[in-house]
DRENPAVEX-729229 format. One record per residue (C-alpha): residue number from 1; residue in three letters; x, y, z. Coordinates in steps of 0.02 Angstrom, whole numbers. Example, Ala and Ser with C-alpha at 12.3 -4.5 7.8 and 13.67 -1.06 7.14 Angstrom:
{1,ala,{615,-225,390}},
{2,ser,{684,-53,357}},
% end
This chain:
{1,val,{864,6169,1288}},
{2,ser,{882,6336,1376}},
{3,pro,{931,6495,1281}},
{4,leu,{1095,6516,1377}},
{5,thr,{1149,6338,1335}},
{6,lys,{1103,6365,1152}},
{7,arg,{1200,6528,1151}},
{8,ala,{1358,6440,1214}},
{9,leu,{1335,6303,1083}},
{10,ala,{1323,6433,945}},
{11,glu,{1444,6569,1001}},
{12,val,{1577,6479,1106}},
{13,leu,{1580,6299,1044}},
{14,arg,{1517,6349,870}},
{15,tyr,{1416,6193,837}},
{16,asp,{1273,6194,711}},
{17,tyr,{1216,6013,712}},
{18,cys,{1203,5866,832}},
{19,thr,{1317,5717,809}},
{20,gln,{1231,5547,795}},
{21,val,{1258,5505,979}},
{22,gln,{1192,5675,1035}},
{23,ala,{1037,5660,925}},
{24,ala,{1001,5487,996}},
{25,ser,{1039,5517,1180}},
{26,leu,{978,5695,1209}},
{27,pro,{788,5664,1195}},
{28,pro,{778,5531,1334}},
{29,ala,{909,5619,1441}},
{30,leu,{823,5788,1425}},
{31,ala,{660,5703,1472}},
{32,gly,{743,5662,1639}},
{33,lys,{769,5475,1610}},
{34,asp,{922,5380,1666}},
{35,val,{1015,5323,1510}},
{36,val,{1147,5196,1460}},
{37,val,{1229,5257,1300}},
{38,lys,{1338,5143,1196}},
{39,ala,{1448,5260,1095}},
{40,lys,{1624,5263,1026}},
{41,thr,{1750,5394,1076}},
{42,gly,{1764,5548,965}},
{43,thr,{1577,5554,932}},
{44,gly,{1528,5704,1040}},
{45,lys,{1483,5610,1199}},
{46,thr,{1535,5751,1315}},
{47,leu,{1396,5866,1257}},
{48,gly,{1281,5715,1256}},
{49,phe,{1288,5714,1446}},
{50,cys,{1332,5897,1483}},
{51,ile,{1180,5972,1397}},
{52,pro,{1051,5867,1493}},
{53,ala,{1152,5890,1654}},
{54,phe,{1144,6079,1634}},
{55,glu,{958,6077,1596}},
{56,arg,{928,5972,1751}},
{57,leu,{1023,6098,1858}},
{58,leu,{919,6239,1786}},
{59,ala,{756,6147,1821}},
{60,ser,{809,6094,1996}},
{61,pro,{952,6201,2061}},
{62,pro,{1047,6126,2209}},
{63,pro,{1054,6230,2370}},
{64,lys,{1193,6360,2381}},
{65,gly,{1361,6281,2420}},
{66,arg,{1315,6110,2348}},
{67,val,{1383,6022,2192}},
{68,gly,{1247,5994,2063}},
{69,ala,{1328,5871,1940}},
{70,leu,{1469,5745,1962}},
{71,ile,{1555,5674,1807}},
{72,val,{1669,5525,1838}},
{73,ser,{1809,5494,1711}},
{74,pro,{1939,5354,1703}},
{75,thr,{2092,5460,1665}},
{76,arg,{2162,5630,1714}},
{77,glu,{2179,5684,1533}},
{78,leu,{1999,5643,1490}},
{79,ala,{1938,5729,1649}},
{80,ala,{2033,5887,1599}},
{81,gln,{1958,5880,1424}},
{82,ile,{1781,5861,1493}},
{83,gly,{1814,6007,1610}},
{84,val,{1862,6121,1464}},
{85,glu,{1706,6077,1364}},
{86,ala,{1590,6091,1515}},
{87,ala,{1663,6261,1559}},
{88,ala,{1634,6321,1380}},
{89,leu,{1453,6264,1387}},
{90,ala,{1433,6352,1557}},
{91,thr,{1498,6519,1490}},
{92,phe,{1332,6613,1500}},
{93,his,{1262,6519,1650}},
{94,gly,{1396,6591,1765}},
{95,trp,{1427,6418,1840}},
{96,thr,{1597,6355,1894}},
{97,val,{1672,6190,1840}},
{98,gln,{1807,6106,1945}},
{99,val,{1916,5958,1894}},
{100,val,{1991,5849,2032}},
{101,val,{2118,5715,1984}},
{102,gly,{2262,5621,2062}},
{103,gly,{2439,5688,2047}},
{104,thr,{2389,5863,2104}},
{105,asn,{2383,5943,2276}},
{106,val,{2231,5872,2365}},
{107,lys,{2225,6015,2490}},
{108,thr,{2206,6140,2347}},
{109,asp,{2057,6038,2286}},
{110,val,{1982,6037,2462}},
{111,asn,{2003,6225,2486}},
{112,arg,{1923,6264,2318}},
{113,leu,{1777,6145,2352}},
{114,arg,{1748,6226,2523}},
{115,asp,{1771,6407,2471}},
{116,arg,{1673,6402,2309}},
{117,pro,{1586,6235,2277}},
{118,pro,{1568,6212,2087}},
{119,ala,{1404,6178,2000}},
{120,ile,{1492,6041,1900}},
{121,leu,{1629,5930,1970}},
{122,val,{1733,5818,1856}},
{123,ala,{1835,5685,1946}},
{124,thr,{1937,5527,1932}},
{125,pro,{1874,5391,2052}},
{126,gly,{2028,5383,2164}},
{127,arg,{2035,5570,2199}},
{128,met,{1846,5579,2223}},
{129,asn,{1849,5443,2355}},
{130,asp,{1998,5524,2440}},
{131,leu,{1897,5685,2456}},
{132,leu,{1742,5594,2519}},
{133,ser,{1826,5480,2646}},
{134,asn,{1974,5584,2708}},
{135,phe,{1914,5763,2693}},
{136,asp,{1730,5751,2736}},
{137,met,{1666,5811,2568}},
{138,arg,{1502,5714,2581}},
{139,pro,{1400,5869,2629}},
{140,ala,{1456,5957,2468}},
{141,leu,{1379,5813,2368}},
{142,ser,{1224,5790,2475}},
{143,ala,{1107,5873,2349}},
{144,leu,{1179,5797,2190}},
{145,arg,{1060,5813,2042}},
{146,val,{1159,5721,1907}},
{147,leu,{1287,5581,1906}},
{148,val,{1383,5534,1747}},
{149,phe,{1503,5390,1716}},
{150,asp,{1603,5422,1557}},
{151,glu,{1702,5281,1473}},
{152,ala,{1622,5160,1597}},
{153,asp,{1702,5007,1516}},
{154,arg,{1872,5089,1535}},
{155,leu,{1834,5129,1719}},
{156,leu,{1803,4944,1750}},
{157,asp,{1950,4887,1640}},
{158,met,{2064,4993,1749}},
{159,gly,{2002,4908,1908}},
{160,phe,{1896,5051,1974}},
{161,arg,{1742,4947,2020}},
{162,pro,{1782,4946,2208}},
{163,ala,{1811,5136,2201}},
{164,ile,{1646,5161,2108}},
{165,asp,{1552,5053,2234}},
{166,ala,{1627,5155,2376}},
{167,leu,{1581,5317,2286}},
{168,leu,{1400,5262,2260}},
{169,lys,{1384,5215,2444}},
{170,ala,{1444,5390,2493}},
{171,leu,{1322,5480,2378}},
{172,pro,{1135,5510,2408}},
{173,pro,{1022,5366,2350}},
{174,lys,{998,5341,2163}},
{175,asp,{813,5388,2165}},
{176,thr,{862,5568,2210}},
{177,arg,{961,5603,2050}},
{178,gln,{973,5572,1864}},
{179,ala,{1115,5457,1807}},
{180,met,{1196,5433,1636}},
{181,leu,{1320,5297,1591}},
{182,phe,{1421,5308,1430}},
{183,ser,{1522,5160,1367}},
{184,ala,{1596,5102,1201}},
{185,thr,{1551,4921,1242}},
{186,tyr,{1417,4838,1347}},
{187,pro,{1487,4680,1429}},
{188,arg,{1406,4597,1579}},
{189,asp,{1501,4699,1708}},
{190,ile,{1437,4862,1630}},
{191,ala,{1258,4794,1637}},
{192,ser,{1286,4752,1821}},
{193,leu,{1354,4929,1857}},
{194,ala,{1205,5006,1766}},
{195,ala,{1083,4903,1870}},
{196,tyr,{1172,4958,2030}},
{197,ala,{1196,5143,1989}},
{198,leu,{1044,5188,1883}},
{199,arg,{859,5194,1923}},
{200,pro,{746,5053,1860}},
{201,gly,{684,5080,1683}},
{202,ala,{843,5164,1620}},
{203,glu,{839,5186,1430}},
{204,met,{971,5101,1322}},
{205,val,{1037,5203,1175}},
{206,asp,{1152,5109,1054}},
{207,thr,{1245,5209,922}},
{208,val,{1379,5076,893}},
{209,gly,{1289,4914,849}},
{210,glu,{1375,4747,853}},
{211,ala,{1491,4762,704}},
{212,glu,{1666,4782,771}},
{213,ala,{1731,4815,596}},
{214,gln,{1657,4990,593}},
{215,thr,{1767,5045,739}},
{216,ala,{1913,5087,625}},
{217,ala,{1831,5086,454}},
{218,arg,{1914,5248,396}},
{219,val,{2089,5199,452}},
{220,glu,{2209,5125,325}},
{221,gln,{2294,4991,432}},
{222,thr,{2462,4908,399}},
{223,tyr,{2582,4802,500}},
{224,leu,{2767,4764,503}},
{225,val,{2851,4614,584}},
{226,thr,{3035,4635,627}},
{227,pro,{3170,4545,727}},
{228,met,{3191,4618,902}},
{229,glu,{3345,4720,856}},
{230,gly,{3252,4794,707}},
{231,ala,{3108,4873,806}},
{232,ala,{3189,5042,846}},
{233,pro,{3261,5069,669}},
{234,ala,{3092,5018,594}},
{235,leu,{3002,5146,703}},
{236,trp,{3128,5282,655}},
{237,ala,{3105,5241,470}},
{238,ala,{2914,5237,483}},
{239,leu,{2910,5408,566}},
{240,ala,{3031,5483,439}},
{241,ala,{2931,5413,292}},
{242,his,{2767,5480,361}},
{243,ala,{2841,5652,396}},
{244,ala,{2905,5659,216}},
{245,arg,{2734,5614,146}},
{246,glu,{2622,5712,266}},
{247,pro,{2674,5897,284}},
{248,glu,{2561,5927,436}},
{249,phe,{2596,5760,521}},
{250,lys,{2536,5726,697}},
{251,val,{2583,5553,762}},
{252,ile,{2546,5455,921}},
{253,val,{2659,5305,955}},
{254,phe,{2594,5184,1086}},
{255,phe,{2707,5070,1189}},
{256,val,{2659,4931,1307}},
{257,thr,{2728,5006,1469}},
{258,ala,{2778,5175,1540}},
{259,arg,{2959,5116,1556}},
{260,ile,{2972,5068,1372}},
{261,thr,{2891,5233,1323}},
{262,gln,{3022,5325,1424}},
{263,phe,{3164,5220,1351}},
{264,tyr,{3112,5254,1170}},
{265,ala,{3088,5440,1205}},
{266,glu,{3265,5452,1274}},
{267,leu,{3332,5349,1128}},
{268,phe,{3252,5464,999}},
{269,ala,{3306,5621,1092}},
{270,ala,{3486,5555,1092}},
{271,gly,{3468,5528,904}},
{272,gly,{3418,5710,879}},
{273,ala,{3230,5683,863}},
{274,pro,{3151,5737,1028}},
{275,val,{2969,5685,1054}},
{276,leu,{2831,5727,1177}},
{277,glu,{2812,5599,1318}},
{278,met,{2649,5543,1398}},
{279,his,{2654,5408,1532}},
{280,ser,{2628,5378,1718}},
{281,arg,{2811,5409,1762}},
{282,lys,{2788,5592,1713}},
{283,ser,{2718,5716,1839}},
{284,gln,{2542,5780,1812}},
{285,pro,{2600,5955,1761}},
{286,ala,{2720,5876,1633}},
{287,arg,{2579,5767,1564}},
{288,thr,{2461,5916,1551}},
{289,lys,{2596,6018,1462}},
{290,ala,{2631,5876,1339}},
{291,ala,{2444,5850,1305}},
{292,thr,{2420,6036,1269}},
{293,ala,{2574,6044,1156}},
{294,phe,{2515,5893,1057}},
{295,arg,{2334,5950,1046}},
{296,glu,{2381,6123,982}},
{297,gly,{2534,6079,879}},
{298,ala,{2569,6012,705}},
{299,arg,{2723,5920,641}},
{300,thr,{2736,5836,809}},
{301,val,{2757,5661,880}},
{302,met,{2701,5597,1050}},
{303,phe,{2763,5435,1129}},
{304,ser,{2631,5370,1248}},
{305,ser,{2582,5227,1361}},
{306,asp,{2397,5185,1367}},
{307,val,{2350,5344,1463}},
{308,ser,{2307,5417,1291}},
{309,ala,{2224,5264,1216}},
{310,arg,{2045,5300,1265}},
{311,gly,{1933,5451,1265}},
{312,val,{2061,5590,1248}},
{313,asp,{2024,5688,1091}},
{314,tyr,{2177,5752,998}},
{315,pro,{2123,5834,834}},
{316,asp,{2200,5793,664}},
{317,val,{2306,5642,713}},
{318,thr,{2372,5577,547}},
{319,leu,{2454,5414,605}},
{320,val,{2444,5296,754}},
{321,ile,{2589,5175,777}},
{322,gln,{2579,5033,903}},
{323,val,{2747,4960,954}},
{324,gly,{2735,4789,1033}},
{325,leu,{2594,4672,1076}},
{326,pro,{2426,4750,1120}},
{327,ser,{2353,4666,1274}},
{328,glu,{2192,4622,1181}},
{329,lys,{2095,4656,1022}},
{330,ala,{1995,4797,1103}},
{331,gln,{2154,4889,1153}},
{332,tyr,{2216,4885,973}},
{333,val,{2049,4954,913}},
{334,his,{2042,5094,1042}},
{335,arg,{2220,5150,1004}},
{336,val,{2187,5153,817}},
{337,gly,{2033,5259,858}},
{338,arg,{2143,5408,902}},
{339,thr,{2153,5445,715}},
{340,ala,{2016,5461,582}},
{341,arg,{1906,5560,702}},
{342,ala,{1769,5684,659}},
{343,gly,{1751,5617,482}},
{344,lys,{1936,5629,436}},
{345,ala,{2047,5490,367}},
{346,gly,{2199,5419,455}},
{347,arg,{2329,5281,456}},
{348,gly,{2378,5146,579}},
{349,leu,{2537,5044,590}},
{350,leu,{2562,4894,704}},
{351,leu,{2747,4859,734}},
{352,leu,{2778,4684,805}},
{353,glu,{2932,4581,841}},
{354,glu,{2937,4407,765}},
{355,his,{2882,4318,924}},
{356,glu,{2728,4431,935}},
{357,ser,{2663,4399,758}},
{358,phe,{2530,4275,820}},
{359,phe,{2426,4429,865}},
{360,leu,{2392,4462,681}},
% end
């Protein structure tokens, strides 16, 4: 690893040791191999792909005015988080990092890409394809050295496979670049994407194993079943009890839709307990502001739809409450995974109405 990258790790990011996923994935990735890495969120994946991407750009710099690395992320919030970490790692390289996501002015993205093409581009699939097909951005990506898919299972869960296929068709052929695919799970559709997007002989790195139980091993999990009319009072009581017990509380409450998230946020505000809101009915600037306030704050509560369920790293979350029926077992597990990160403990509460209790 180059001295400038090491300097950023030590002085800017202030890391002394690799996490497990970094220790396992860096050797093959730094050797230039394509890798498929099975890793849970909150395990240091971002540096697991940024460090080898940077080293590849140093060894084989793209021509002036060309993007060197493209990192594809499923959500705007996760893309923004990756952008912050990549920019910190790039401090002493003098490289620029640009994040392009939906919900922002596409012409601003285009102008920035044309005026000062970044070394590293972080994008959501929809916005990336918009730039490639409607604004002739293919030349900017014609010398791509590294392609990363983060949260690949989430990308496919959210229906992005057609967008990913279109993106891969617009990019230079796969034998001209290194590719890395990170995913918490490895179902058949991920294996099919890996075969399509990665070079033959890609190395598989598994830091999860098969045991699902370990996903939330450090989270004390409880549930409460209530009649329909008892759900809102139960949530109010649960939040009040946790705030009384945990002086520096930081709570995420997940709801099943954006509408219900909005309804509960308005209900609690009317009751004198305003909360942060995170859902698709909010504008992108409002979502970014709420994410920053929650990430940096303490004694705070955020009501969220599933835009915060995967990948986004909020430090020191003390409690995750899920109100209503999760769509599947995996969704429950990923939401609970917002707490008990980086070796800390946490709590989870599942709040169901009587007709939803079969989920237990």
